[in-house]
C-alpha beads as a LAMMPS data file, in Angstrom:
LAMMPS data file: protein, C-alpha beads

88 atoms
87 bonds

1 atom types
1 bond types

-500.0 500.0 xlo xhi
-500.0 500.0 ylo yhi
-500.0 500.0 zlo zhi

Masses

1 110.0

Atoms # bond

1 1 1 16.081 14.060 13.626
2 1 1 13.890 16.424 11.023
3 1 1 11.008 17.810 12.479
4 1 1 7.979 15.949 11.673
5 1 1 5.675 18.691 10.982
6 1 1 8.521 20.481 8.106
7 1 1 8.346 16.842 7.220
8 1 1 4.909 16.791 6.357
9 1 1 4.889 21.090 5.045
10 1 1 7.384 19.729 2.662
11 1 1 5.738 16.984 1.434
12 1 1 8.435 14.432 1.975
13 1 1 7.182 11.974 4.161
14 1 1 6.523 9.040 2.353
15 1 1 5.589 5.918 4.855
16 1 1 5.088 3.382 1.901
17 1 1 8.566 3.489 0.956
18 1 1 9.755 2.258 3.660
19 1 1 6.523 0.495 5.158
20 1 1 6.740 -2.643 2.243
21 1 1 9.582 -2.356 0.735
22 1 1 12.009 -3.234 3.407
23 1 1 9.664 -5.847 4.878
24 1 1 11.307 -9.598 3.594
25 1 1 7.279 -11.123 3.324
26 1 1 6.227 -8.156 1.057
27 1 1 9.364 -8.996 -1.638
28 1 1 8.949 -12.374 -1.431
29 1 1 5.280 -12.187 -3.000
30 1 1 6.435 -9.372 -5.605
31 1 1 8.730 -11.930 -6.386
32 1 1 5.643 -14.687 -6.792
33 1 1 3.814 -12.108 -8.200
34 1 1 5.922 -11.807 -10.985
35 1 1 6.479 -14.753 -11.617
36 1 1 3.220 -16.363 -11.924
37 1 1 2.462 -13.001 -14.530
38 1 1 5.127 -14.037 -16.247
39 1 1 3.913 -17.573 -16.582
40 1 1 0.730 -16.767 -17.676
41 1 1 1.901 -14.022 -20.248
42 1 1 3.204 -16.495 -21.870
43 1 1 0.348 -19.288 -21.470
44 1 1 -2.831 -16.501 -21.969
45 1 1 -3.389 -15.422 -25.421
46 1 1 -3.256 -11.772 -25.859
47 1 1 -6.711 -10.532 -25.079
48 1 1 -6.755 -12.965 -22.094
49 1 1 -3.768 -11.548 -20.405
50 1 1 -5.032 -8.316 -21.169
51 1 1 -7.743 -9.310 -19.082
52 1 1 -5.793 -10.514 -16.468
53 1 1 -4.011 -7.346 -16.119
54 1 1 -6.902 -5.384 -16.235
55 1 1 -8.030 -6.940 -13.038
56 1 1 -4.486 -7.290 -11.420
57 1 1 -4.609 -3.380 -12.003
58 1 1 -8.136 -3.186 -10.623
59 1 1 -7.707 -5.333 -7.292
60 1 1 -4.430 -3.104 -6.798
61 1 1 -6.809 0.224 -7.164
62 1 1 -9.265 -1.596 -4.135
63 1 1 -6.418 -2.542 -2.394
64 1 1 -4.825 0.866 -2.165
65 1 1 -8.622 2.555 -1.255
66 1 1 -8.671 0.143 1.326
67 1 1 -5.358 0.811 2.470
68 1 1 -5.672 4.478 2.396
69 1 1 -9.221 4.109 4.927
70 1 1 -8.021 1.538 7.331
71 1 1 -4.639 4.257 7.910
72 1 1 -7.314 7.316 8.337
73 1 1 -9.483 5.560 10.738
74 1 1 -6.650 4.500 13.240
75 1 1 -5.148 7.859 12.633
76 1 1 -8.457 8.970 13.829
77 1 1 -8.782 6.553 16.333
78 1 1 -5.256 7.486 17.390
79 1 1 -6.061 10.978 18.479
80 1 1 -9.572 10.146 20.023
81 1 1 -7.280 7.948 22.289
82 1 1 -4.982 10.969 22.980
83 1 1 -7.652 13.419 23.221
84 1 1 -9.480 11.559 26.044
85 1 1 -5.995 10.474 27.781
86 1 1 -5.354 14.283 28.186
87 1 1 -8.770 15.686 29.087
88 1 1 -9.064 13.179 32.577

Bonds

1 1 1 2
2 1 2 3
3 1 3 4
4 1 4 5
5 1 5 6
6 1 6 7
7 1 7 8
8 1 8 9
9 1 9 10
10 1 10 11
11 1 11 12
12 1 12 13
13 1 13 14
14 1 14 15
15 1 15 16
16 1 16 17
17 1 17 18
18 1 18 19
19 1 19 20
20 1 20 21
21 1 21 22
22 1 22 23
23 1 23 24
24 1 24 25
25 1 25 26
26 1 26 27
27 1 27 28
28 1 28 29
29 1 29 30
30 1 30 31
31 1 31 32
32 1 32 33
33 1 33 34
34 1 34 35
35 1 35 36
36 1 36 37
37 1 37 38
38 1 38 39
39 1 39 40
40 1 40 41
41 1 41 42
42 1 42 43
43 1 43 44
44 1 44 45
45 1 45 46
46 1 46 47
47 1 47 48
48 1 48 49
49 1 49 50
50 1 50 51
51 1 51 52
52 1 52 53
53 1 53 54
54 1 54 55
55 1 55 56
56 1 56 57
57 1 57 58
58 1 58 59
59 1 59 60
60 1 60 61
61 1 61 62
62 1 62 63
63 1 63 64
64 1 64 65
65 1 65 66
66 1 66 67
67 1 67 68
68 1 68 69
69 1 69 70
70 1 70 71
71 1 71 72
72 1 72 73
73 1 73 74
74 1 74 75
75 1 75 76
76 1 76 77
77 1 77 78
78 1 78 79
79 1 79 80
80 1 80 81
81 1 81 82
82 1 82 83
83 1 83 84
84 1 84 85
85 1 85 86
86 1 86 87
87 1 87 88
């Protein structure tokens, strides 16, 4: 196994590559999104579909920020727990 510290140093640590892409439920949801987007594209005017696409992009960006903040807080809590354990 490669050193985690070296993996972080070289910038090759990409948990996103494995966290969701290998998850069966995530894959099903992604397929549903694609099906619905194709349906909306066929049924909507270009202007409406452009608004729908813009809404999706903003939602994705918002979800990414939320995930990032949850990860950071979780990481910090984990470090605090370790510090508490080691101080006893």
